[in-house]
C-alpha positions in Angstrom: 6.9 91.3 8.5 9.8 89.5 7.1 8.1 86.3 7.7 5.0 86.8 5.4 7.1 87.6 2.3 7.1 83.8 1.1 3.6 83.4 2.1 2.7 86.2 0.1 4.2 85.4 -2.8 2.8 81.9 -2.9 -0.7 83.2 -2.5 0.2 85.8 -5.3 1.0 82.7 -7.6 -1.7 80.4 -6.9 -4.2 83.4 -7.4 -2.4 84.4 -10.4 -2.6 80.6 -11.9 -6.4 80.5 -10.7 -7.0 83.7 -13.0 -5.2 82.4 -15.6 -7.7 79.1 -15.1 -4.4 76.8 -14.5 -6.0 75.5 -11.2 -4.6 72.3 -11.3 -1.2 73.8 -11.3 -2.4 76.5 -8.7 -3.5 73.4 -6.7 -0.4 71.5 -7.0 1.6 74.6 -5.9 -0.8 74.8 -2.8 -0.2 71.2 -1.6 3.5 71.6 -2.3 3.8 74.9 -0.2 1.8 73.0 2.5 3.9 70.0 2.5 6.9 72.0 2.6 5.2 74.0 5.8 4.6 70.6 7.7 7.8 69.1 6.6 9.7 72.2 8.3 7.5 72.1 11.2 7.9 68.3 12.2 11.3 67.6 10.8 13.9 66.7 13.5 16.1 69.2 14.4 19.9 68.6 13.8 22.0 67.7 17.0 24.5 70.2 17.9 27.9 69.1 16.7 30.4 68.5 19.6 32.7 71.2 20.7 
């Protein structure tokens, strides 16, 4: 359940902005969140430092 916190927070922000008729800002938040998710998924993993 811990992993759903950020997703629910972003969803709440987007819904709130949309309800306040700030749909451009809501779209910007959505696209930024999508870019962040894609980046964390495809970014190269850091090599382990030598011991």
